[in-house]
NUVEXDREN-27758 format. One record per residue: residue in three letters; chain; x, y, z of N, C-alpha, C, O in turn. Coordinates in steps of 0.001 Angstrom, whole numbers, always signed. Atoms other than C-alpha are relative to their C-alpha. Layout:
! NUVEXDREN-27758
+-----+----+---------+---------+---------+---------+---------+---------+---------+---------+---------+---------+---------+---------+
!  aa ! ch !    n.px !    n.py !    n.pz !   ca.px !   ca.py !   ca.pz !    c.px !    c.py !    c.pz !    o.px !    o.py !    o.pz !
+-----+----+---------+---------+---------+---------+---------+---------+---------+---------+---------+---------+---------+---------+
! ALA !  A !       X !       Y !       Z !       X !       Y !       Z !       X !       Y !       Z !       X !       Y !       Z !
...
+-----+----+---------+---------+---------+---------+---------+---------+---------+---------+---------+---------+---------+---------+
***
This chain:
! NUVEXDREN-27758
+-----+----+---------+---------+---------+---------+---------+---------+---------+---------+---------+---------+---------+---------+
!  aa ! ch !    n.px !    n.py !    n.pz !   ca.px !   ca.py !   ca.pz !    c.px !    c.py !    c.pz !    o.px !    o.py !    o.pz !
+-----+----+---------+---------+---------+---------+---------+---------+---------+---------+---------+---------+---------+---------+
! MET !  A !   +1044 !    +834 !    -518 !  -12892 !  +11860 !  -10597 !    +234 !    -229 !   +1497 !   +1357 !    -517 !   +1911 !
! VAL !  A !     -83 !    +204 !   -1430 !  -13619 !  +11552 !   -6867 !    -183 !   -1484 !    +293 !   -1139 !   -2104 !    -173 !
! GLN !  A !     +70 !   +1411 !    -362 !  -12959 !   +8097 !   -5445 !    -750 !    -151 !   +1318 !    -575 !    +654 !   +2233 !
! ASN !  A !    +648 !    +363 !   -1249 !  -15169 !   +6578 !   -2786 !    +713 !   -1222 !    +545 !    +570 !   -2322 !     +13 !
! TYR !  A !    -767 !   +1079 !    -594 !  -12927 !   +4468 !    -594 !    -699 !    -514 !   +1253 !   -1408 !    +232 !   +1929 !
! THR !  A !    +512 !    +570 !   -1241 !  -13935 !   +2118 !   +2199 !    +844 !    +518 !   +1156 !   +1909 !   +1098 !    +949 !
! ASP !  A !    -770 !    -412 !   -1178 !  -12809 !   +2831 !   +5754 !   +1355 !    -691 !     +38 !   +2366 !     -66 !    +359 !
! LYS !  A !   -1257 !    +759 !      -1 !  -10174 !     +94 !   +5467 !    +974 !    +560 !   -1038 !   +2169 !    +680 !    -765 !
! GLN !  A !    -845 !    -572 !   +1041 !   -8856 !   +1570 !   +2205 !    +540 !   +1363 !    +443 !   +1707 !   +1674 !    +204 !
! MET !  A !    -452 !   -1320 !    -453 !   -8699 !   +5056 !   +3739 !   +1055 !    -127 !   +1095 !   +2011 !    +649 !   +1122 !
! ARG !  A !   -1017 !    +210 !   -1036 !   -6785 !   +3757 !   +6768 !   +1333 !    -364 !    -638 !   +2381 !    +121 !    -211 !
! LEU !  A !   -1228 !    +397 !    +677 !   -4259 !   +2150 !   +4442 !    +584 !   +1163 !    -793 !   +1800 !   +1359 !    -784 !
! ILE !  A !    -477 !   -1174 !    +750 !   -4024 !   +5252 !   +2224 !    +679 !    +982 !    +939 !   +1753 !   +1492 !    +619 !
! ASN !  A !    -602 !    -923 !    -963 !   -3343 !   +7435 !   +5276 !   +1319 !    -539 !    +528 !   +2267 !    +222 !    +722 !
! TYR !  A !   -1243 !    +630 !    -428 !    -712 !   +4962 !   +6467 !   +1075 !    +178 !   -1071 !   +2212 !    +536 !    -764 !
! LEU !  A !    -952 !    -108 !   +1104 !    +951 !   +4996 !   +3038 !    +465 !   +1435 !    -215 !   +1629 !   +1661 !    -547 !
! LYS !  A !    -393 !   -1412 !    +134 !    +923 !   +8808 !   +2872 !   +1102 !    +335 !    +994 !   +2094 !    +974 !    +642 !
! ALA !  A !   -1012 !    -268 !   -1026 !   +2858 !   +8980 !   +6128 !   +1293 !    -756 !    -296 !   +2385 !    -214 !    -125 !
! ALA !  A !   -1179 !    +842 !    +239 !   +5209 !   +6146 !   +5153 !    +802 !    +441 !   -1213 !   +2020 !    +268 !   -1242 !
! THR !  A !    -705 !    -393 !   +1230 !   +6058 !   +7545 !   +1712 !    +407 !   +1469 !      -1 !    +861 !   +1982 !   -1023 !
! ALA !  A !    -337 !   -1425 !     -69 !   +6649 !  +11105 !   +2885 !   +1456 !    +269 !    -385 !   +1780 !   +1347 !    -882 !
! LYS !  A !   -1427 !    -175 !    +313 !  +10405 !  +10571 !   +2415 !    +415 !    -768 !   -1239 !   +1610 !    -872 !   -1515 !
! GLY !  A !    -343 !    +727 !   +1214 !  +10215 !   +8532 !    -797 !    -609 !   -1383 !     -45 !   -1538 !   -1697 !    +699 !
! SER !  A !    +504 !   +1365 !    +189 !   +9636 !   +4968 !   -1908 !    +199 !    -836 !   +1252 !   +1148 !    -636 !   +2010 !
! ILE !  A !    -166 !    +955 !   -1089 !   +9090 !   +2240 !    +633 !    -232 !   -1405 !    -540 !    -984 !   -1608 !   -1493 !
! TYR !  A !    +209 !   +1413 !    +258 !   +9299 !   -1521 !    +454 !    -481 !    -597 !   +1320 !     +90 !    -311 !   +2372 !
! PHE !  A !    +461 !    +600 !   -1229 !   +7332 !   -3530 !   +2956 !    -736 !   -1296 !    -267 !   -1153 !   -1586 !   -1388 !
! LYS !  A !    +786 !   +1223 !     +49 !   +5667 !   -6808 !   +3695 !   -1355 !    +307 !    +617 !   -1449 !   +1028 !   +1610 !
! ALA !  A !   +1366 !    -277 !    -438 !   +1899 !   -6778 !   +4153 !    -196 !    -337 !   +1475 !    -958 !    +338 !   +2167 !
! LYS !  A !    +209 !    +409 !   -1385 !   +2175 !   -8565 !   +7503 !    +421 !   +1073 !    +995 !    -144 !   +1150 !   +2086 !
! HIS !  A !    -445 !   -1054 !    -912 !   +4026 !   -5603 !   +9056 !   -1030 !   +1122 !     +94 !   -1291 !   +1642 !   +1179 !
! ILE !  A !   +1048 !   -1020 !     -11 !   +1375 !   -3098 !   +8045 !   -1260 !    -555 !    +663 !   -1939 !    +153 !   +1408 !
! ALA !  A !   +1193 !    +628 !    -575 !   -1382 !   -5530 !   +9014 !     +19 !     +74 !   +1521 !    -992 !    +392 !   +2147 !
! SER !  A !     -83 !     -31 !   -1467 !    -137 !   -5717 !  +12586 !    -186 !   +1415 !    +535 !    -766 !   +1599 !   +1606 !
! GLU !  A !    +162 !   -1395 !    -435 !      -6 !   -1920 !  +12834 !   -1433 !    +496 !    -157 !   -1900 !   +1314 !    +636 !
! LEU !  A !   +1364 !    -454 !    +259 !   -3501 !   -1462 !  +11397 !   -1063 !    -919 !    +602 !   -2252 !    -606 !    +538 !
! GLY !  A !    +944 !    +898 !    -639 !   -5103 !   -4392 !  +13213 !    -871 !    -794 !    -957 !   -2032 !   -1078 !    -663 !
! VAL !  A !    +703 !    +826 !    +981 !   -6108 !   -6371 !  +10118 !    +929 !   -1146 !    -400 !   +2060 !   -1223 !     +79 !
! THR !  A !    -847 !   +1110 !    +426 !   -4802 !   -9511 !   +8419 !    +875 !    +417 !   -1181 !    +571 !   +1377 !   -1889 !
! SER !  A !    -878 !    -286 !   +1142 !   -1974 !   -9537 !   +5902 !    -727 !    -265 !   -1309 !    -458 !    +400 !   -2310 !
! ARG !  A !    +797 !    +272 !   +1201 !   -4404 !  -11023 !   +3385 !    -878 !   +1215 !    -345 !   -1022 !   +1573 !   -1513 !
! GLU !  A !    +808 !   -1197 !    +240 !   -6671 !   -7988 !   +3826 !    +850 !   +1132 !    -566 !    +406 !   +1862 !   -1452 !
! ILE !  A !    -898 !   -1034 !    +516 !   -3705 !   -5676 !   +3251 !    +337 !    -291 !   -1455 !    +284 !    +609 !   -2292 !
! GLY !  A !    -332 !    +370 !   +1377 !   -2693 !   -7579 !    +108 !   -1164 !    +242 !    -950 !    -977 !    +776 !   -2043 !
! THR !  A !   +1185 !    -212 !    +828 !   -6232 !   -7512 !   -1257 !    -263 !   +1487 !    -200 !    -557 !   +1933 !   -1309 !
! THR !  A !    +243 !   -1440 !     +74 !   -6630 !   -3827 !    -449 !   +1043 !    +687 !    -872 !    +707 !   +1583 !   -1646 !
! LEU !  A !   -1048 !    -583 !    +842 !   -3282 !   -2963 !   -2047 !    -237 !    -308 !   -1472 !     -14 !    +545 !   -2331 !
! SER !  A !    +297 !    +357 !   +1396 !   -4263 !   -4833 !   -5203 !   -1102 !    +890 !    -563 !   -1025 !   +1330 !   -1711 !
! ILE !  A !   +1084 !    -891 !    +422 !   -7463 !   -2790 !   -5391 !    +509 !   +1419 !    -179 !    +217 !   +2072 !   -1181 !
! LEU !  A !    -524 !   -1372 !     +84 !   -5665 !    +475 !   -4677 !    +963 !    +172 !   -1160 !   +1042 !   +1256 !   -1739 !
! ALA !  A !    -919 !     -69 !   +1147 !   -3052 !    -328 !   -7334 !    -766 !    +352 !   -1269 !    -230 !   +1010 !   -2160 !
! GLU !  A !    +843 !    -276 !   +1169 !   -5894 !    -132 !   -9853 !    -728 !   +1333 !    +107 !    -923 !   +2016 !    -899 !
! GLN !  A !    +907 !   -1131 !    -168 !   -7932 !   +2709 !   -8367 !    +635 !   +1281 !    +530 !    +179 !   +2375 !    +198 !
! CYS !  A !    -556 !   -1161 !    -695 !   -5717 !   +5037 !   -6341 !   +1108 !    +640 !    -837 !   +2138 !     +21 !   -1103 !
! GLN !  A !    -969 !    -696 !    +834 !   -3865 !   +7607 !   -8416 !   +1061 !    +735 !    +809 !   +1969 !   +1336 !    +235 !
! GLU !  A !    -976 !    -665 !    -859 !   -1931 !   +8966 !   -5429 !   +1307 !    -773 !    +117 !   +2349 !    -197 !    +430 !
! PHE !  A !   -1166 !    +861 !    -188 !    +486 !   +6022 !   -5376 !    +232 !    -896 !   -1198 !    -696 !   -1265 !   -1918 !
! ASP !  A !    -363 !   +1089 !    +893 !   +2362 !   +3691 !   -7663 !    +223 !   -1195 !    +919 !   +1146 !   -1201 !   +1733 !
! ILE !  A !     -47 !   +1175 !    -865 !   +1786 !    +318 !   -6017 !    +369 !   -1201 !    -860 !    -338 !   -1544 !   -1808 !
! VAL !  A !    -508 !   +1117 !    +793 !   +3787 !   -2635 !   -7324 !    +254 !   -1197 !    +910 !    +902 !   -1076 !   +1950 !
! ARG !  A !    -340 !   +1233 !    -705 !   +3863 !   -6218 !   -6115 !   +1431 !    -315 !    -398 !   +1680 !    -739 !   -1527 !
! TRP !  A !   -1418 !     +23 !    +305 !   +7649 !   -6357 !   -5915 !    +587 !   -1411 !      +8 !   +1395 !   -1755 !    -854 !
! GLY !  A !    -552 !   +1338 !     -81 !   +8384 !   -9913 !   -4860 !    -802 !    -874 !    +941 !   -1617 !    -387 !   +1725 !
! TYR !  A !    +695 !    +960 !    -845 !   +7130 !  -13045 !   -3163 !    +988 !   -1063 !    +425 !   +1725 !   -1607 !    -397 !
! SER !  A !    -870 !   +1073 !    -484 !   +9001 !  -15473 !    -966 !    -732 !    -761 !   +1094 !   -1130 !    -188 !   +2108 !
! GLY !  A !    +677 !    +819 !    -998 !   +7423 !  -18323 !    +911 !   -1454 !    +382 !    +158 !   -2288 !     +98 !    -702 !
! THR !  A !   +1389 !    -366 !    -285 !   +4293 !  -16934 !   +2458 !    -211 !   +1506 !    +102 !   -1239 !   +1949 !    +613 !
! SER !  A !    +172 !   -1446 !    -129 !   +4867 !  -13190 !   +2211 !    +333 !    +725 !   -1306 !   +1207 !    +316 !   -2070 !
! THR !  A !    -189 !    -828 !   +1191 !   +4669 !  -10566 !    -504 !    +656 !   +1303 !    +395 !    +290 !   +1909 !   +1402 !
! THR !  A !    -622 !   -1305 !    -196 !   +6911 !   -7527 !    -697 !    -600 !    +959 !   -1015 !    -704 !    +643 !   -2201 !
! TRP !  A !    +609 !   -1026 !    +840 !   +5311 !   -4370 !   -2075 !    +915 !   +1220 !     -63 !   +1589 !   +1551 !    +913 !
! LYS !  A !    -704 !   -1268 !    +149 !   +6948 !   -1219 !   -3438 !   -1068 !   +1072 !    -190 !   -1924 !    +975 !   -1070 !
! ILE !  A !    +979 !   -1087 !     +41 !   +4974 !   +1962 !   -2822 !    +749 !   +1312 !    -192 !   +1704 !   +1603 !    +528 !
! THR !  A !    -581 !   -1302 !    +273 !   +5867 !   +5358 !   -4256 !   -1147 !    +974 !    -244 !   -2159 !    +618 !    -848 !
! GLU !  A !    +998 !   -1015 !    +332 !   +3887 !   +8565 !   -4362 !      +8 !    +168 !   -1521 !   +1078 !    +203 !   -2130 !
! ALA !  A !    +116 !     -36 !   +1453 !   +2624 !   +8872 !   -7943 !    +752 !   +1179 !    -614 !   +1282 !   +1060 !   -1719 !
! ASP !  A !    -668 !   -1175 !    +560 !   +4098 !  +12341 !   -8432 !   +1451 !    +111 !    +456 !   +2099 !   +1130 !    +220 !
! SER !  A !   -1368 !     -15 !    -513 !   +7431 !  +11424 !   -6812 !    +997 !    -393 !   -1076 !    +709 !   -1235 !   -1926 !
! ASP !  A !   -1087 !    +344 !    +921 !  +10688 !  +11303 !   -8764 !    +968 !    -981 !    +634 !   +1971 !   -1338 !     +15 !
! VAL !  A !    -882 !    +897 !    -732 !  +12262 !   +8979 !   -6176 !    -185 !   -1414 !    -536 !   -1317 !   -1863 !    -717 !
! ASN !  A !     +79 !   +1395 !    +462 !  +13104 !   +5461 !   -7433 !    +432 !    -953 !   +1069 !    +429 !   -2165 !    +853 !
+-----+----+---------+---------+---------+---------+---------+---------+---------+---------+---------+---------+---------+---------+
***
């Protein structure tokens, strides 16, 4: 099935493709938000949507501390843990 992603979702997907080229990554939404010029809330919302819809990645809300969420992103076909 072909997915129709928004521009914001595609920008995040392209960012994640580059970031996961060497395996799993852990990050806080605020760090990606500053690089992509959006808010951390937008990144969190977009990641939650992509976790359901995007089959290219395994997206897991890994942890939460204070006011920030840590996410674990792995390419779906990757054997890296």
